[in-house]
C-alpha positions as CSV (number, residue, x, y, z in Angstrom):
1,M,-39.9,43.7,52.6
2,K,-41.4,44.4,56.4
3,K,-44.9,42.8,55.2
4,V,-43.6,40.0,53.9
5,T,-41.1,38.6,56.6
6,A,-41.4,38.2,60.7
7,P,-40.0,41.4,62.5
8,Y,-36.7,39.4,63.6
9,K,-35.7,38.8,60.5
10,Y,-35.2,42.0,59.0
11,P,-32.4,44.6,59.6
12,R,-33.4,47.5,62.4
13,V,-30.3,49.5,61.5
14,I,-28.5,49.4,57.8
15,D,-24.8,51.4,57.7
16,F,-23.4,52.4,54.7
17,V,-19.7,52.2,53.9
18,S,-17.1,52.9,50.9
19,E,-15.4,49.4,51.2
20,L,-15.3,46.3,53.1
21,P,-12.4,44.7,54.7
22,K,-11.4,41.8,52.9
23,T,-8.2,38.8,53.4
24,I,-5.2,38.3,50.6
25,S,-7.9,35.8,48.9
26,G,-10.1,38.2,48.3
27,K,-12.8,37.1,50.7
28,I,-14.1,39.5,53.5
29,R,-13.7,39.4,57.0
30,R,-16.7,39.1,58.8
31,V,-14.5,39.4,62.3
32,D,-13.3,42.6,61.4
33,I,-16.9,43.8,60.5
34,R,-18.3,42.5,63.8
35,N,-15.2,44.2,66.0
36,K,-15.7,47.7,64.2
37,D,-19.2,46.9,65.2
38,N,-18.8,46.4,69.0
39,S,-16.5,49.4,69.3
40,K,-19.3,51.5,68.1
41,A,-21.2,50.5,71.3
């Protein structure tokens, strides 16, 4: 993947989680993911 894409386009870190936060309708709650990421820093 790194050979074909520009360096700014691929992720530097990948975090694996057991479960993604979802809304009642089943969509992924991206805000919660961003907040969790910011709280680690």
